[in-house]
N, C-alpha and C positions, 0 to 999 in steps of 0.2 A: 504494499500500500504506498501511496505517496506521503512523505513526510512532512508535505506541506500543502495547502490547500488547491485545488486545481480549479481552474475558470473555462467554460466550454465556449464562452461568447464574450465579446466586449461590449460593455455598456457603456457609453461615453459620460453616462451623467452621474457616474460613480467614480471614475477616476481617469489618468491621462492614458492609461496603456492597460493591456489585459493583466501583465505582470502587476503592477499598482493595483488593480482590481483585486488580484487573489492577495497582496500585502493587506487591502482594506477588510477583505474575510477574515484574515488572520487575526487583525487588530480587534474586531467586533464580535468574532464568533469562534476563536481559538485560543490557543495559548498567549496570544496578544492582549486577551481580554484580562488575563491573569496579570501580566506586565503592567499595564495602565492601572489596574486596581492598586498593586502594590506602589507604583510611582506616584499614587494619589493620596496615600495614607498620610495625614497632617498630625500633629501632637496637638492637642486642646489642654492637657494637664501634665505639667513635668514634675517627675519626682524631684524631691530637694535632697534625698539622700538614698542609699541603699535600701532602706526599709520602707521607702514610699511609695505611694501609688501612681499610675498614669492612665490616661485615655488618650487613644490615637482612634481614629477615623479616616474612612474615605469622603469623598466630596459627598454632601447631603447626608453624612451619617448614614450610608447604606450598609456600610461594614464596619465593624469597630472592636477594638480589643481593650480591655480593662484589666489594670493590673492592681490587686489588692483594693476591689471595689466592695462598698457596703451597700447593698439594697434592702431598704426597711419596708416589708410588707405589713407592717401594723394594720394600713387602712385599706388593705387590698378586699376584704369582705368579699371574697368571690362566691360564697353560697348564695349572697342574694342578688346577684347580677347574671345577666344574660348577653352582656356585652363581652365578646371575645378579646377586644384591644383596648381597652380602656386605657387612658394616659394620663388620668388627671388624680390618682389616688397618692401618687409621691406627694409628701408635705415637706417642707423647708427640714433639711437635716437628714433626709431619708435616704437620698441617692447621692454618693460622691465618694471620693478619696482624699488622701494627705498628699496633696500637690498642688504645685502653684498654676490655678487656673485662668486661662484667658477666655472669659464669659463672652466678650463681644464677639470673638472669633467664633465661638460655639453657637451662638444665637444667629449667625449669618448663613447657616447651613439649613434653612428652613424650607428651601425652595421646592422640595419633594416631600414634604410632610404627608404621609398619608399611611394608613395602617399596614400595608404589606408592600411598600416601596421604601421605607426608611424607619431608621429608630429615633429620627428626631423628636418624635412625639413622647418617648419614652424618656431620651437622654438630655434634651434642653434643660431639665432641672437639674443636672449634674452640679455639684457643689465642692469647693475646695472645705473638706472637714479638719478640724484640728483634734483629731481622734489617731490613735494606733488602730491599723486594720493590717490584719487581722489580730484581735485580741479578745479573749473569752468575757471582758468586761463589756466590749460594745458589740458582741456577736451572739447571738443563740446558735446559729449553725455556723462552722467554719469548713470551706471545701478547700481542700488542697490540689486536687485532681482538676486538669483542664476542662471546661465546662463550656459548652456551645448553648447559646441561648438562641430558639428559633422561633418564628411565627410561622403559622402552617395555612395553607390554602386548603382546598375542598380534598379530604382523605378518602372519599368514596370515588373520584373521578381520577382514573391512572394520568390523564394529560397533565390535570392542574396538579397532583400530588408530586408527581415526576419534577415538575420546576421547583419545587422543595426540595428533593433530593439531590439533581444539578446543582442547585446552588449553595447546597451545603457541601458538595464536592467541591466546587470552584473555592468556597470559603476555606476549605483545608489546603487548598494550593497556595493561597495568599498567605497562610500561616506556615507553610512548608512543613506540616505535620500531618502523617495519615494514620497515627496511633488510634485503635479502637480502645484504648484504656482510657475513656473520657466520657463524662456525662453528656448527656443531653437531654435540655429543659424544654419542654414545651410551653412557650409563653402565652397563655390563653387565661385571661383574668376574669372570666365566667364559671359558674358552676357547672356549666354544661359539660356532657361527655362528648368525646370525639370519636366519630365512627371511620377508622384506618383499615380499608381493605386491603392495604400493601405494606402491612406493619413488619413482615418478614424481611423487608429490604434495610430495616434500621440494622441488622445484624453486619451490614455492610460499613456501617460507620461507630458502632459502640457494641461494648460487649456487656453491656448491663440495660435495664430496663428504662424506657423513657420516663424522666421525671416530670409530673404535673406542676406546673405553678400553684396550685391550691395546695399542694403539701406544704408549702413554705408561710401559707396565710396566717398573719400574725407574729411572724417570725422575723429577726434579724439577721440577714444571710449575707456572711463576707465570703467573697470568692479571690482566691490568689490570681488564678489565671481565666478570665471569662472572654469568651469571642459570642460578639452580636453578629451573626451570621448574613450573608447575603438573602434578599428576600425575593418571594416567587413574582411578585408583580410590578418590579422596578420599571420607571420609564427609562426604555431603551437599554433594557437589561439583558440577561441572557434566557433563552429558550422563549419565556411569554414576551410580548412587546419588543421582541429583538427586530430590528432594521435590517432583514437579511439581505445580503449583496447577491443578487439575481445570477442564475447559471453559474454559481460557483458551488464548491462541494468538498467535502472530506475534512471535517474539523477533527484533528487530533486529539483536542480536549475532549469531546463528545464521546470519541472512541475510546478513550482512555477511563471516561465514566463508565462506560458499558463493560469494559474489561474488569475494572475495579469491582462492579456489583456481581459480576458473573464469578470470579475468581473468590471473592469473599463469601460467597453464597454455594460454594462448591460445585458448581454448575458444569458440566463437561461436554466437549464436542464429540459426538459419536458417528459423524460423517467427515467426508460425502460418501453417500452409499453407491456402491459399484453399479454402474450402469442406469442409475436412476436417480432423478431430482425428486427431493421430498416436498410436497407442496400441503400446507395447512389451510384449511378454511376456517375463519371464524363465523360460527353460527350466531346468531342473534336472537333472543327470545323476549323482545321488547316492545314498547306500544309502537315505534315506528321505526322506519329504515330495515325492515326484515327483508330476506331475500325471497319472494313467493315462488321461485322455480329453482329452490336450491336444490331438490334432489334431482331435478334434470341437468343441472349443471355439473353437480357431483359425478353423474353417471357417465357425461361426456368425458369429464378429466380420466376416470378410469379406464377409457378405453384407449388412451394415448399409452403408447408402450414404454414409455421413457420416465413416467411418473408415479409415485406412491402418493396417495392421496389420505390426510387425515382430516376429519372433521371434528372440530373442538367448539365448546360453549364454556367460555370461561368464567364462572361465577363464583361466589362464594364457597361453594361446597367443593371446589378445587384448590388445594393450597396454593399461595400465589409461586413458592419456588418449584412447583411441578409444572405451573404455567411456563415459568420461564424456560425450565428444562424443554418444554416442547417447543417454544419460540426458538430459542437458541440452537434447535436441531430443525429448523425451516428454512430450507434454501428459498422457498417462495411462500409469503403469508399475505393472504387474500382476506379482504372483510370491507364490509361497507364502513362509510365515513362515521367515527365515533372514537371516544377515547381509548378503545381496545386496541387501536392502531399504533398507540405509543409502544406496543410491544416490540416495534421495529428497530427499537434503540439496542435490543439484544437478538437479534438476527446476527447470523455470521457474516464476516465482510464481504463474500460474495453474493450476500442475500439481494433479494428482490421485494418489495413492499407491493401490492397490486391493491391498491384503494379502488374497488369495484366501482363506486360510484362516489365523487366528492360533494355530492349535493349542492353545487353552486357556491362550494367554499374551497376554492382550489389549492390555497397556499398553506394551509395547516400542517398536514401530513407531508405533503412535497417538500416543505422547508424543513421539516423534522428530518427527513430522509437525507436530504442535503448534509444536513449537520451531521449525521452519523457517518455518512459517506456510501450509502447503499442506493441501487437502483429504484426508481419510484416508477410506476405504470399505473393508468388509469383507465376508464371508460372513455372513448374518444367520438362516440356517434349518438347521441341522445336520439336520435331516430330510430335507434336499434335498443332501446330499452322502454318500458311502460310503467306509468305511476298506477299505484293500486291504493285504495282506503286514504285517499289524502283529506287532511283536516287542515283548519286554519290555524296558523301560528298563533299561540296563546296571547301573545303581547301584541302583535302587528293586526290581528284580526282578520287575516287574508290566507291564501294558500301559500305555503312555503317548501321548496325541496326537501328540508329535513324532516318535514312530518308527514312522511308518506311512505309505503313499503314500494317495492321496485321489482319487475321481472327482466330479464335480459335475454337478447338472441342468442343461444348457444353457439352457432358458428363464429359469431363475432366475438364472444367471450374465449375461444377456445383460440381465435386468432390471437387476441392480444396475451393470452397466458404462453402461447410459444415465443413471443418477444422475450418473456421473463425467461423461460426454460433456455432460450439460445444464449441470453447475459450470463446466466448462472454457468452452464457448461463452458463458455468461452473466458469465464473470469480467471486471470492470472493465478489468484489464491486457490479457487477451486481446483485448477488443475495440478498446482503444486502439492495440495493435501494428498489428491488422489495418488500421485506419484510417493509419496511418502506412503502410503496405506498399501499399495502394491509393493514397495521395496521391503514393507514389513513382513509382509506376507510371503 
């Protein structure tokens, strides 16, 4: 695989040359993003001696590190709140450290203040405290282990929840530490439960159960090394709200994230399979975007001599690690537009994601495939599909492509599938893996 992004077509609006366009992709969608975050770290509170505190953050307080920090949750009162991201409970003297603070500089970073875009709402009240931190006299709980503080998006939606995981991974790069001997604290100021369908993924980041903020309710907590991680919905952030350079692909950072999760969860690659391409069809059983003639499409695929077809329905009855094992061993992954296509992140390098129909949302999973560096194909001729069971969009009160089921012309489906098969069979990494298997035999 290329060690640097590749651009297939030049876009003058983005750069002066195709080489500069690849540089731009590297800067905003690859390890260049980590580099810029590191370069942008500023010190807001400076320790006065070796035992003092410190606070340093990137622009707009999107990512921060705090050394010897006091967090007093005496006024959290999470049991009586349904607001997940309140930022008004810290009173004077309840958040800060023993360091020299540039308060004016800190308050100037307010432009991106928003729940899932910045830590400004929480950290703008940071103060210089004349206290020894940590010290049992000033702290109910003292935490010596490095501790990552996170604010999470929707845990029941794979696309949005993996925005969380990707940004935690990038935060590890910024801090140059991938130890799993760390605490992870879910910053949720409410008493509500959090549904997490993908909680097995935390094993890739920590050896311990996730700590809920409510367990610190009423306590003064002192942390030796605290990291306030990058957030999932930042303006011009990574993954979500990302201004991706068109016709460029292969983010080494996203590939490294995929490999990190696969390795930490102990998932093995069992292929390629001799003489066959492994095809997985993700079946839906939802209100909308079901494949009406799915059985017909599956039967047609099974007539193709060079494919092995597997039909799966990823739901809560199938452990997420088992889902990833299947996805990682899928050369071609097929599904309707929906969060389940986020599985493409864990396909092999030679993989193809076939978004059967993008329901008039053409960029979402195409961009994700570009980041991961795998081939993306989708339905090409709307005249060869049909809508069924169409209903109005609940907010727009008119028909919308996402609120319908679909059937697809079989011949056209197989024509597009064969494009994917050709790509897999001719991918250099696929050929190399096959040679290795042959040599071992």
